[in-house]
N, CA, C and O of each residue as an XYZ file, in Angstrom:
848
protein
N       0.836     -1.210      0.000
C       0.000      0.000      0.000
C       0.867      1.256      0.000
O       0.577      2.241     -0.678
N       1.940      1.185      0.783
C       2.840      2.335      0.840
C       3.502      2.572     -0.509
O       3.687      3.713     -0.933
N       3.863      1.456     -1.192
C       4.485      1.591     -2.507
C       3.506      2.203     -3.505
O       3.891      3.053     -4.308
N       2.241      1.777     -3.462
C       1.241      2.343     -4.367
C       1.048      3.838     -4.106
O       0.908      4.627     -5.040
N       1.043      4.212     -2.840
C       0.894      5.634     -2.506
C       2.085      6.436     -3.006
O       1.929      7.557     -3.490
N       3.285      5.854     -2.887
C       4.489      6.538     -3.377
C       4.447      6.707     -4.885
O       4.734      7.782     -5.411
N       4.083      5.624     -5.578
C       3.995      5.685     -7.038
C       2.925      6.687     -7.485
O       3.121      7.428     -8.447
N       1.804      6.698     -6.780
C       0.734      7.636     -7.125
C       1.184      9.079     -6.921
O       0.865      9.949     -7.731
N       1.916      9.333     -5.853
C       2.411     10.688     -5.593
C       3.390     11.125     -6.672
O       3.310     12.246     -7.173
N       4.326     10.225     -7.034
C       5.319     10.562     -8.066
C       4.638     10.807     -9.408
O       4.959     11.766    -10.109
N       3.688      9.927     -9.764
C       2.987     10.086    -11.040
C       2.173     11.379    -11.068
O       2.144     12.075    -12.083
N       1.518     11.698     -9.962
C       0.727     12.934     -9.900
C       1.628     14.154     -9.988
O       1.303     15.132    -10.663
N       2.757     14.090     -9.304
C       3.686     15.224     -9.305
C       4.249     15.466    -10.701
O       4.258     16.597    -11.185
N       4.723     14.390    -11.350
C       5.274     14.534    -12.699
C       4.187     14.930    -13.694
O       4.431     15.720    -14.606
N       2.993     14.383    -13.517
C       1.900     14.756    -14.408
C       1.518     16.217    -14.277
O       1.221     16.882    -15.269
N       1.527     16.716    -13.046
C       1.205     18.123    -12.817
C       2.255     19.033    -13.437
O       1.924     20.045    -14.054
N       3.540     18.663    -13.269
C       4.605     19.451    -13.882
C       4.527     19.389    -15.404
O       4.751     20.389    -16.085
N       4.206     18.204    -15.933
C       4.068     18.075    -17.380
C       2.921     18.906    -17.921
O       3.031     19.519    -18.983
N       1.815     18.922    -17.184
C       0.686     19.751    -17.609
C       1.051     21.235    -17.584
O       0.678     21.984    -18.487
N       1.787     21.658    -16.542
C       2.209     23.055    -16.472
C       3.130     23.433    -17.606
O       3.004     24.516    -18.178
N       4.068     22.540    -17.942
C       4.988     22.810    -19.048
C       4.245     22.874    -20.376
O       4.499     23.755    -21.197
N       3.322     21.931    -20.583
C       2.530     21.937    -21.821
C       1.638     23.168    -21.901
O       1.474     23.758    -22.969
N       1.064     23.552    -20.769
C       0.206     24.736    -20.741
C       0.980     25.985    -21.120
O       0.473     26.850    -21.833
N       2.226     26.073    -20.632
C       3.051     27.237    -20.962
C       3.469     27.207    -22.427
O       3.450     28.241    -23.095
N       3.849     26.029    -22.936
C       4.326     25.922    -24.314
C       3.210     26.150    -25.324
O       3.433     26.753    -26.374
N       2.014     25.670    -25.011
C       0.886     25.759    -25.941
C      -0.057     26.907    -25.619
O      -1.050     27.117    -26.315
N       0.261     27.659    -24.548
C      -0.599     28.758    -24.067
C      -2.045     28.277    -23.888
O      -2.991     28.965    -24.269
N      -2.195     27.093    -23.306
C      -3.507     26.496    -23.075
C      -3.842     26.593    -21.591
O      -3.156     26.003    -20.756
N      -4.899     27.339    -21.262
C      -5.331     27.535    -19.869
C      -4.216     28.102    -18.992
O      -4.159     27.838    -17.791
N      -3.347     28.871    -19.602
C      -2.185     29.388    -18.872
C      -2.590     30.303    -17.726
O      -1.951     30.306    -16.674
N      -3.634     31.069    -17.924
C      -4.093     32.006    -16.895
C      -5.527     31.717    -16.484
O      -6.263     32.628    -16.104
N      -5.923     30.466    -16.558
C      -7.309     30.108    -16.254
C      -7.634     30.262    -14.781
O      -8.781     30.536    -14.428
N      -6.646     30.092    -13.917
C      -6.884     30.139    -12.477
C      -5.618     30.624    -11.803
O      -4.518     30.447    -12.327
N      -5.774     31.238    -10.640
C      -4.605     31.744     -9.930
C      -3.664     30.606     -9.530
O      -2.463     30.824     -9.375
N      -4.198     29.402     -9.363
C      -3.357     28.264     -9.015
C      -2.415     27.850    -10.127
O      -1.426     27.162     -9.876
N      -2.711     28.266    -11.372
C      -1.833     27.928    -12.490
C      -0.462     28.559    -12.335
O       0.511     28.093    -12.928
N      -0.381     29.613    -11.545
C       0.907     30.273    -11.332
C       1.922     29.316    -10.708
O       3.124     29.454    -10.934
N       1.447     28.349     -9.927
C       2.344     27.449     -9.209
C       2.802     26.266    -10.053
O       3.739     25.567     -9.667
N       2.166     26.027    -11.187
C       2.551     24.876    -12.007
C       3.021     25.267    -13.402
O       3.701     24.476    -14.055
N       2.682     26.453    -13.874
C       3.141     26.894    -15.189
C       4.605     27.278    -15.100
O       5.004     28.037    -14.217
N       5.392     26.759    -16.004
C       6.825     27.055    -15.995
C       7.027     28.507    -16.387
O       6.541     28.964    -17.421
N       7.742     29.210    -15.554
C       7.984     30.621    -15.833
C       9.192     31.059    -15.015
O       9.366     30.650    -13.867
N      10.016     31.892    -15.624
C      11.175     32.420    -14.915
C      10.763     33.673    -14.161
O       9.754     34.305    -14.473
N      11.567     34.016    -13.164
C      11.311     35.248    -12.436
C      11.508     36.433    -13.377
O      12.479     36.486    -14.132
N      10.590     37.368    -13.323
C      10.645     38.512    -14.231
C      11.763     39.479    -13.872
O      12.220     40.233    -14.731
N      12.207     39.473    -12.635
C      13.273     40.391    -12.248
C      12.717     41.760    -11.881
O      11.505     41.969    -11.833
N      13.620     42.669    -11.629
C      13.252     44.007    -11.193
C      13.605     45.021    -12.266
O      14.659     44.945    -12.898
N      12.713     45.956    -12.454
C      12.959     47.034    -13.401
C      13.941     48.021    -12.793
O      13.930     48.256    -11.585
N      14.789     48.598    -13.637
C      15.774     49.568    -13.150
C      15.164     50.943    -12.947
O      15.807     51.831    -12.386
N      13.921     51.131    -13.399
C      13.272     52.435    -13.294
C      11.966     52.321    -12.506
O      11.253     51.320    -12.587
N      11.683     53.349    -11.762
C      10.416     53.461    -11.027
C       9.430     54.260    -11.873
O       9.814     55.222    -12.538
N       8.168     53.864    -11.848
C       7.148     54.528    -12.655
C       5.956     54.914    -11.789
O       5.460     54.112    -10.998
N       5.506     56.151    -11.953
C       4.272     56.619    -11.324
C       3.399     57.235    -12.411
O       3.897     57.932    -13.295
N       2.097     56.974    -12.341
C       1.180     57.414    -13.388
C       0.296     58.545    -12.883
O      -0.236     58.501    -11.774
N       0.156     59.566    -13.739
C      -0.652     60.739    -13.414
C      -1.760     60.874    -14.459
O      -1.512     60.731    -15.656
N      -2.962     61.145    -14.005
C      -4.098     61.387    -14.893
C      -4.406     62.875    -14.881
O      -4.759     63.441    -13.846
N      -4.268     63.501    -16.047
C      -4.431     64.949    -16.177
C      -5.507     65.223    -17.216
O      -5.407     64.765    -18.355
N      -6.541     65.972    -16.824
C      -7.647     66.293    -17.725
C      -7.442     67.674    -18.340
O      -7.028     68.616    -17.665
N      -7.739     67.773    -19.631
C      -7.668     69.057    -20.341
C      -9.064     69.671    -20.398
O     -10.002     69.057    -20.906
N      -9.190     70.876    -19.878
C     -10.485     71.549    -19.870
C     -10.766     72.200    -21.222
O      -9.877     72.345    -22.060
N     -12.014     72.584    -21.408
C     -12.419     73.249    -22.640
C     -11.711     74.583    -22.807
O     -11.479     75.025    -23.932
N     -11.365     75.228    -21.700
C     -10.680     76.522    -21.738
C      -9.194     76.393    -22.044
O      -8.517     77.398    -22.261
N      -8.677     75.159    -22.065
C      -7.256     74.953    -22.312
C      -6.449     74.745    -21.047
O      -5.266     74.410    -21.116
N      -7.071     74.940    -19.889
C      -6.389     74.680    -18.625
C      -6.434     73.183    -18.308
O      -7.150     72.415    -18.950
N      -5.661     72.798    -17.312
C      -5.552     71.377    -16.978
C      -6.016     71.123    -15.547
O      -5.863     71.967    -14.663
N      -6.584     69.945    -15.347
C      -7.206     69.561    -14.084
C      -6.631     68.207    -13.676
O      -6.825     67.211    -14.373
N      -5.929     68.173    -12.553
C      -5.294     66.930    -12.109
C      -6.324     66.030    -11.423
O      -6.929     66.413    -10.422
N      -6.512     64.842    -11.971
C      -7.512     63.915    -11.439
C      -6.965     63.042    -10.314
O      -7.727     62.503     -9.512
N      -5.665     62.909    -10.262
C      -5.041     62.063     -9.238
C      -3.940     62.840     -8.535
O      -3.182     63.567     -9.176
N      -3.851     62.688     -7.218
C      -4.710     61.853     -6.368
C      -6.111     62.427     -6.228
O      -6.301     63.643     -6.274
N      -7.081     61.553     -6.058
C      -8.477     61.975     -5.935
C      -8.682     62.774     -4.651
O      -7.943     62.584     -3.685
N      -9.676     63.665     -4.625
C      -9.907     64.498     -3.428
C     -10.170     63.689     -2.162
O      -9.877     64.161     -1.064
N     -10.714     62.486     -2.291
C     -11.054     61.680     -1.119
C      -9.936     60.712     -0.730
O     -10.121     59.877      0.155
N      -8.784     60.819     -1.383
C      -7.659     59.966     -1.029
C      -7.452     58.837     -2.022
O      -8.280     58.608     -2.904
N      -6.343     58.139     -1.869
C      -5.985     57.062     -2.789
C      -5.751     55.763     -2.022
O      -5.373     55.769     -0.851
N      -5.986     54.655     -2.713
C      -5.717     53.338     -2.150
C      -4.277     52.952     -2.456
O      -3.873     52.935     -3.619
N      -3.503     52.643     -1.425
C      -2.096     52.265     -1.579
C      -1.963     50.797     -1.170
O      -1.922     50.501      0.024
N      -1.896     49.870     -2.133
C      -1.823     48.446     -1.777
C      -0.565     48.094     -1.003
O      -0.619     47.326     -0.042
N       0.566     48.649     -1.414
C       1.836     48.303     -0.772
C       2.866     49.380     -1.096
O       2.916     49.886     -2.217
N       3.682     49.724     -0.112
C       4.742     50.698     -0.341
C       4.185     52.077     -0.619
O       3.263     52.534      0.055
N       4.752     52.738     -1.619
C       4.353     54.103     -1.950
C       3.565     54.192     -3.248
O       3.127     55.280     -3.623
N       3.374     53.068     -3.946
C       2.674     53.077     -5.230
C       1.166     53.050     -5.020
O       0.653     52.294     -4.195
N       0.457     53.897     -5.787
C      -0.998     53.920     -5.734
C      -1.577     52.804     -6.600
O      -0.863     52.162     -7.369
N      -2.868     52.590     -6.462
C      -3.520     51.541     -7.243
C      -3.364     51.800     -8.741
O      -3.150     50.862     -9.509
N      -3.468     53.046     -9.158
C      -3.373     53.356    -10.587
C      -1.998     53.030    -11.154
O      -1.866     52.799    -12.356
N      -0.961     53.009    -10.297
C       0.391     52.729    -10.771
C       0.561     51.271    -11.177
O       1.506     50.933    -11.890
N      -0.346     50.405    -10.729
C      -0.293     48.994    -11.099
C      -1.008     48.722    -12.423
O      -0.923     47.615    -12.953
N      -1.701     49.708    -12.952
C      -2.444     49.546    -14.205
C      -1.492     49.783    -15.367
O      -1.485     50.860    -15.964
N      -0.692     48.779    -15.683
C       0.401     48.937    -16.642
C      -0.096     49.308    -18.036
O       0.492     50.170    -18.688
N      -1.165     48.672    -18.499
C      -1.687     48.923    -19.836
C      -2.799     49.966    -19.853
O      -3.391     50.216    -20.903
N      -3.090     50.573    -18.716
C      -4.123     51.597    -18.690
C      -5.517     51.058    -18.929
O      -6.391     51.796    -19.384
N      -5.748     49.781    -18.633
C      -7.049     49.171    -18.904
C      -8.132     49.660    -17.953
O      -9.306     49.715    -18.322
N      -7.745     50.016    -16.732
C      -8.726     50.404    -15.726
C      -8.656     51.887    -15.377
O      -9.420     52.369    -14.541
N      -7.746     52.600    -16.011
C      -7.652     54.033    -15.738
C      -8.897     54.772    -16.197
O      -9.248     55.810    -15.636
N      -9.574     54.239    -17.221
C     -10.814     54.854    -17.673
C     -11.871     54.882    -16.583
O     -12.630     55.846    -16.479
N     -11.929     53.829    -15.765
C     -12.890     53.795    -14.656
C     -12.529     54.834    -13.596
O     -13.407     55.476    -13.021
N     -11.237     54.989    -13.347
C     -10.809     56.007    -12.388
C     -11.190     57.392    -12.892
O     -11.634     58.240    -12.118
N     -11.017     57.619    -14.191
C     -11.347     58.915    -14.788
C     -12.829     59.229    -14.613
O     -13.188     60.306    -14.137
N     -13.686     58.286    -14.999
C     -15.131     58.536    -14.901
C     -15.570     58.691    -13.446
O     -16.478     59.469    -13.154
N     -14.939     57.963    -12.543
C     -15.306     58.057    -11.131
C     -14.971     59.432    -10.566
O     -15.784     60.029     -9.861
N     -13.776     59.938    -10.874
C     -13.378     61.251    -10.358
C     -14.206     62.358    -11.000
O     -14.658     63.271    -10.308
N     -14.410     62.288    -12.312
C     -15.158     63.343    -12.998
C     -16.626     63.374    -12.572
O     -17.232     64.444    -12.513
N     -17.194     62.214    -12.277
C     -18.608     62.174    -11.895
C     -18.843     62.622    -10.457
O     -19.984     62.889    -10.080
N     -17.798     62.710     -9.651
C     -17.955     63.100     -8.251
C     -17.259     64.418     -7.925
O     -17.054     64.735     -6.753
N     -16.894     65.185     -8.946
C     -16.269     66.496     -8.727
C     -16.914     67.525     -9.646
O     -17.465     67.184    -10.693
N     -16.836     68.788     -9.239
C     -17.346     69.882    -10.058
C     -16.205     70.455    -10.890
O     -15.121     70.726    -10.375
N     -16.465     70.636    -12.181
C     -15.419     71.113    -13.089
C     -16.084     71.589    -14.369
O     -17.238     71.260    -14.645
N     -15.349     72.361    -15.140
C     -15.849     72.771    -16.446
C     -15.713     71.606    -17.422
O     -15.054     70.619    -17.097
N     -16.317     71.689    -18.610
C     -16.275     70.568    -19.557
C     -14.845     70.111    -19.860
O     -13.935     70.925    -20.017
N     -14.674     68.793    -19.939
C     -13.375     68.169    -20.193
C     -13.347     67.653    -21.629
O     -14.308     67.038    -22.089
N     -12.249     67.902    -22.331
C     -12.114     67.438    -23.712
C     -11.301     66.154    -23.824
O     -11.674     65.248    -24.568
N     -10.206     66.070    -23.099
C      -9.332     64.906    -23.145
C      -8.737     64.654    -21.761
O      -8.638     65.564    -20.938
N      -8.347     63.418    -21.522
C      -7.634     63.055    -20.298
C      -6.368     62.309    -20.711
O      -6.421     61.390    -21.529
N      -5.246     62.703    -20.148
C      -3.954     62.130    -20.513
C      -3.384     61.327    -19.343
O      -3.399     61.777    -18.198
N      -2.889     60.144    -19.650
C      -2.154     59.368    -18.658
C      -0.662     59.579    -18.917
O      -0.136     59.166    -19.951
N       0.001     60.218    -17.979
C       1.412     60.570    -18.118
C       2.227     59.728    -17.146
O       1.952     59.702    -15.947
N       3.230     59.043    -17.678
C       4.133     58.262    -16.837
C       5.305     59.127    -16.396
O       5.949     59.783    -17.214
N       5.570     59.121    -15.106
C       6.770     59.758    -14.567
C       7.765     58.650    -14.236
O       7.467     57.760    -13.438
N       8.947     58.705    -14.850
C       9.932     57.634    -14.719
C      11.236     58.192    -14.172
O      11.699     59.245    -14.609
N      11.826     57.488    -13.217
C      13.146     57.867    -12.717
C      13.905     56.605    -12.324
O      13.304     55.550    -12.119
N      15.200     56.714    -12.222
C      16.035     55.579    -11.848
C      15.749     55.167    -10.406
O      15.590     56.019     -9.531
N      15.685     53.867    -10.166
C      15.359     53.366     -8.830
C      16.440     53.690     -7.800
O      16.183     53.643     -6.597
N      17.624     54.011     -8.256
C      18.673     54.314     -7.281
C      18.330     55.559     -6.472
O      18.834     55.748     -5.365
N      17.466     56.409     -7.036
C      17.064     57.614     -6.303
C      16.066     57.307     -5.185
O      15.682     58.205     -4.436
N      15.647     56.055     -5.068
C      14.776     55.671     -3.960
C      15.557     55.420     -2.673
O      14.968     55.246     -1.606
N      16.879     55.403     -2.778
C      17.698     55.188     -1.585
C      17.583     56.373     -0.633
O      17.505     57.516     -1.083
N      17.573     56.122      0.662
C      17.630     57.233      1.623
C      18.940     58.003      1.468
O      19.933     57.470      0.973
N      18.926     59.241      1.891
C      20.099     60.098      1.710
C      21.335     59.524      2.399
O      22.445     59.656      1.885
N      21.153     58.888      3.560
C      22.296     58.324      4.284
C      22.958     57.197      3.491
O      24.185     57.118      3.434
N      22.145     56.319      2.874
C      22.697     55.237      2.063
C      23.259     55.755      0.748
O      24.235     55.217      0.225
N      22.638     56.797      0.220
C      23.137     57.392     -1.020
C      24.570     57.885     -0.831
O      25.419     57.641     -1.689
N      24.846     58.553      0.242
C      26.183     59.093      0.488
C      27.217     57.983      0.657
O      28.383     58.162      0.308
N      26.796     56.844      1.188
C      27.719     55.727      1.357
C      28.044     55.045      0.029
O      29.138     54.506     -0.143
N      27.106     55.066     -0.900
C      27.263     54.307     -2.144
C      27.756     55.155     -3.305
O      28.514     54.664     -4.142
N      27.346     56.414     -3.376
C      27.665     57.256     -4.530
C      28.438     58.495     -4.093
O      28.199     59.063     -3.027
N      29.376     58.895     -4.955
C      30.120     60.134     -4.722
C      29.398     61.337     -5.317
O      29.614     62.469     -4.885
N      28.544     61.095     -6.304
C      27.822     62.180     -6.957
C      26.733     62.725     -6.040
O      26.248     62.003     -5.168
N      26.342     63.978     -6.218
C      25.273     64.551     -5.383
C      23.920     63.932     -5.727
O      23.697     63.470     -6.846
N      23.029     63.932     -4.748
C      21.692     63.385     -4.953
C      20.869     64.400     -5.739
O      20.416     65.404     -5.190
N      20.682     64.131     -7.016
C      19.956     65.047     -7.899
C      18.988     64.212     -8.734
O      19.309     63.792     -9.846
N      17.808     63.982     -8.185
C      16.826     63.125     -8.845
C      16.390     63.722    -10.170
O      16.056     64.903    -10.258
N      16.400     62.880    -11.205
C      16.036     63.311    -12.551
C      14.906     62.416    -13.059
O      15.040     61.193    -13.081
N      13.807     63.021    -13.461
C      12.639     62.268    -13.916
C      12.330     62.574    -15.372
O      12.703     63.621    -15.901
N      11.639     61.633    -16.006
C      11.131     61.808    -17.364
C       9.605     61.802    -17.317
O       8.996     61.064    -16.542
N       9.007     62.628    -18.149
C       7.557     62.624    -18.333
C       7.257     62.037    -19.702
O       7.818     62.475    -20.707
N       6.376     61.050    -19.742
C       6.111     60.354    -20.999
C       4.607     60.131    -21.153
O       3.959     59.563    -20.274
N       4.067     60.582    -22.277
C       2.639     60.413    -22.553
C       2.359     58.954    -22.906
O       2.819     58.458    -23.934
N       1.613     58.281    -22.060
C       1.362     56.851    -22.258
C       0.028     56.576    -22.939
O      -0.057     55.685    -23.784
N      -1.024     57.331    -22.584
C      -2.337     57.049    -23.152
C      -3.189     58.312    -23.149
O      -2.935     59.253    -22.397
N      -4.216     58.311    -24.015
C      -5.168     59.415    -24.118
C      -6.577     58.833    -24.019
O      -6.887     57.817    -24.641
N      -7.427     59.495    -23.227
C      -8.792     59.020    -22.994
C      -9.798     60.124    -23.283
O      -9.470     61.310    -23.270
N     -11.031     59.705    -23.544
C     -12.163     60.615    -23.557
C     -12.680     60.774    -22.125
O     -12.373     59.941    -21.272
N     -13.456     61.824    -21.843
C     -14.035     61.959    -20.494
C     -14.909     60.775    -20.091
O     -15.115     60.528    -18.902
N     -15.421     60.047    -21.075
C     -16.239     58.864    -20.789
C     -15.411     57.669    -20.350
O     -15.963     56.641    -19.958
N     -14.079     57.794    -20.413
C     -13.196     56.699    -20.036
C     -12.721     55.861    -21.199
O     -11.911     54.953    -21.012
N     -13.206     56.145    -22.409
C     -12.779     55.379    -23.579
C     -11.328     55.715    -23.929
O     -10.941     56.883    -23.971
N     -10.544     54.685    -24.175
C      -9.128     54.877    -24.497
C      -8.974     55.146    -25.991
O      -9.361     54.322    -26.819
N      -8.407     56.304    -26.332
C      -8.215     56.682    -27.726
C      -6.855     56.262    -28.256
O      -6.749     55.771    -29.380
N      -5.823     56.449    -27.461
C      -4.466     56.118    -27.881
C      -3.745     55.389    -26.752
O      -3.990     55.637    -25.571
N      -2.858     54.493    -27.144
C      -1.996     53.807    -26.184
C      -0.598     53.763    -26.764
O      -0.372     53.112    -27.784
N       0.341     54.440    -26.134
C       1.726     54.455    -26.583
C       2.500     53.315    -25.933
O       2.130     52.810    -24.873
N       3.577     52.927    -26.595
C       4.464     51.936    -25.997
C       5.058     52.481    -24.704
O       5.125     53.693    -24.498
N       5.488     51.564    -23.836
C       6.052     52.019    -22.571
C       7.417     52.662    -22.791
O       7.944     52.657    -23.903
N       7.982     53.214    -21.722
C       9.210     54.008    -21.813
C      10.388     53.184    -22.321
O      11.177     53.673    -23.130
N      10.519     51.941    -21.860
C      11.643     51.110    -22.279
C      11.562     50.782    -23.765
O      12.573     50.836    -24.465
N      10.380     50.447    -24.250
C      10.223     50.171    -25.673
C      10.447     51.424    -26.502
O      10.965     51.353    -27.617
N      10.063     52.559    -25.963
C      10.301     53.822    -26.651
C      11.798     54.065    -26.822
O      12.245     54.441    -27.905
N      12.573     53.851    -25.760
C      14.023     54.040    -25.844
C      14.649     53.034    -26.804
O      15.551     53.377    -27.569
N      14.167     51.784    -26.763
C      14.708     50.762    -27.659
C      14.434     51.112    -29.115
O      15.297     50.920    -29.972
N      13.242     51.624    -29.402
C      12.910     51.987    -30.782
C      13.728     53.180    -31.252
O      14.147     53.226    -32.409
N      13.959     54.146    -30.366
C      14.786     55.292    -30.746
C      16.211     54.856    -31.061
O      16.826     55.351    -32.005
N      16.733     53.921    -30.260
C      18.077     53.406    -30.525
C      18.119     52.643    -31.847
O      19.106     52.712    -32.580
N      17.042     51.917    -32.145
C      16.982     51.170    -33.398
C      16.907     52.103    -34.595
O      17.599     51.897    -35.592
N      16.068     53.130    -34.499
C      15.918     54.070    -35.610
C      17.184     54.875    -35.853
O      17.411     55.351    -36.965
N      18.006     55.031    -34.830
C      19.241     55.804    -34.972
C      20.398     54.962    -35.494
O      21.498     55.482    -35.681
N      20.174     53.669    -35.735
C      21.234     52.775    -36.197
C      20.872     52.237    -37.579
O      20.063     51.314    -37.676
N      21.451     52.790    -38.658
C      21.098     52.351    -40.018
C      21.375     50.869    -40.257
O      20.623     50.210    -40.975
N      22.443     50.339    -39.665
C      22.783     48.932    -39.886
C      21.696     48.017    -39.316
O      21.291     47.052    -39.964
N      21.231     48.321    -38.112
C      20.168     47.514    -37.519
C      18.860     47.652    -38.289
O      18.120     46.680    -38.441
N      18.576     48.848    -38.772
C      17.358     49.055    -39.555
C      17.393     48.231    -40.832
O      16.370     47.697    -41.261
N      18.577     48.128    -41.442
C      18.715     47.322    -42.656
C      18.506     45.840    -42.354
O      17.865     45.127    -43.127
N      19.051     45.380    -41.225
C      18.869     43.979    -40.844
C      17.404     43.675    -40.536
O      16.900     42.605    -40.879
N      16.733     44.610    -39.895
C      15.320     44.405    -39.575
C      14.487     44.278    -40.844
O      13.559     43.472    -40.903
N      14.816     45.073    -41.857
C      14.031     45.078    -43.091
C      14.168     43.777    -43.880
O      13.266     43.424    -44.639
N      15.283     43.059    -43.713
C      15.488     41.839    -44.501
C      15.496     40.562    -43.658
O      15.664     39.468    -44.197
N      15.317     40.691    -42.351
C      15.352     39.514    -41.484
C      13.944     39.094    -41.099
O      13.007     39.891    -41.142
N      13.811     37.838    -40.723
C      12.536     37.296    -40.264
C      12.673     36.947    -38.785
O      13.288     35.932    -38.459
N      12.119     37.757    -37.880
C      12.294     37.475    -36.450
C      11.497     36.249    -36.019
O      10.468     35.913    -36.605
N      11.996     35.601    -34.992
C      11.296     34.464    -34.398
C      11.147     34.720    -32.912
O      12.139     34.888    -32.203
N       9.924     34.749    -32.444
C       9.648     35.009    -31.039
C       9.146     33.734    -30.385
O       8.110     33.195    -30.775
N       9.878     33.252    -29.390
C       9.469     32.055    -28.660
C       8.547     32.455    -27.529
O       8.965     32.513    -26.373
N       7.315     32.726    -27.849
C       6.378     33.172    -26.830
C       4.976     33.202    -27.385
O       4.779     33.007    -28.584
N       4.002     33.441    -26.534
C       2.608     33.444    -26.990
C       2.307     34.647    -27.863
O       2.862     35.728    -27.667
N       1.432     34.448    -28.817
C       0.998     35.555    -29.663
C       0.098     36.475    -28.863
O      -0.703     36.017    -28.048
N       0.229     37.763    -29.093
C      -0.580     38.738    -28.364
C      -2.024     38.669    -28.847
O      -2.294     38.446    -30.027
N      -2.939     38.865    -27.912
C      -4.345     38.861    -28.258
C      -4.690     40.116    -29.048
O      -4.131     41.188    -28.816
N      -5.613     39.964    -29.977
C      -6.029     41.107    -30.769
C      -6.810     42.083    -29.911
O      -7.541     41.682    -29.006
N      -6.653     43.350    -30.196
C      -7.323     44.384    -29.416
C      -7.645     45.549    -30.335
O      -6.874     45.841    -31.248
N      -8.772     46.222    -30.112
C      -9.082     47.400    -30.931
C      -8.138     48.552    -30.675
O      -8.050     49.469    -31.492
N      -7.423     48.526    -29.550
C      -6.475     49.587    -29.233
C      -5.102     49.186    -29.732
O      -4.578     48.149    -29.326
N      -4.521     49.968    -30.584
C      -3.200     49.687    -31.113
C      -2.237     50.776    -30.663
O      -2.554     51.961    -30.756
N      -1.042     50.378    -30.169
C      -0.054     51.398    -29.811
C       0.297     52.250    -31.016
O       0.452     51.735    -32.123
N       0.424     53.552    -30.803
C       0.729     54.465    -31.887
C       2.231     54.589    -32.029
O       2.977     53.795    -31.456
N       2.683     55.573    -32.786
C       4.105     55.731    -33.078
C       4.945     55.817    -31.819
O       4.484     56.283    -30.777
N       6.179     55.364    -31.927
C       7.100     55.443    -30.806
C       7.494     56.882    -30.502
O       7.828     57.209    -29.363
N       7.457     57.732    -31.502
C       8.143     59.008    -31.381
C       7.458     60.049    -30.518
O       8.150     60.666    -29.709
N       6.160     60.300    -30.617
C       5.599     61.414    -29.851
C       5.455     61.095    -28.376
O       5.390     59.930    -27.982
N       5.407     62.127    -27.577
C       5.013     61.963    -26.195
C       6.107     62.034    -25.173
O       5.806     62.099    -23.981
N       7.367     62.026    -25.567
C       8.443     62.037    -24.573
C       8.893     63.456    -24.294
O       9.064     64.262    -25.209
N       9.079     63.746    -23.030
C       9.596     65.050    -22.634
C      10.405     64.885    -21.371
O      10.313     63.851    -20.709
N      11.188     65.872    -21.028
C      12.042     65.806    -19.863
C      11.805     67.024    -18.995
O      11.369     68.075    -19.464
N      12.107     66.853    -17.702
C      12.114     68.005    -16.822
C      13.082     67.732    -15.690
O      13.257     68.575    -14.810
């Protein structure tokens, strides 16, 4: 009986791992349940070198701007210093935040709402005492402002730009004639799942970047 239980455990364990590997390779039920995270083969994503905070700014009919975040009644902070909106990487739920704030505040007519990413190097998150121990340079935080998405007051997403890292990668590619020539005549192969079709398509890499 003990041997049968051992064999059953080994077979179940290997079968579960095999199902997870097949699910990842074939993109079959990969995200069907939160428990799939424990059996689908996946490497650790690692840490981004840049910190990102998202700001929702509404453009009034008069040409002035109205900051929608943080909301007048406060913000939900799941962990650390990042707000809930900062976790909305693709801006899928920012439209709901926009309609919620606009419907509960008094303001003049709104024409557009912009989602602006503020990006800075994570090393600037160090406390001043640790900064002095690690770096000889003065603590001078430098941020980038990048237009990520454009919405209607109804929350409908009109434009979605690529994220900051893809923007930098595309600029580097466009500035290198040799790489551009290779791209034009090469056939790339991506070992990964195909992206789902969506009515929202990222626009050009070029517009939207600014510095301050």
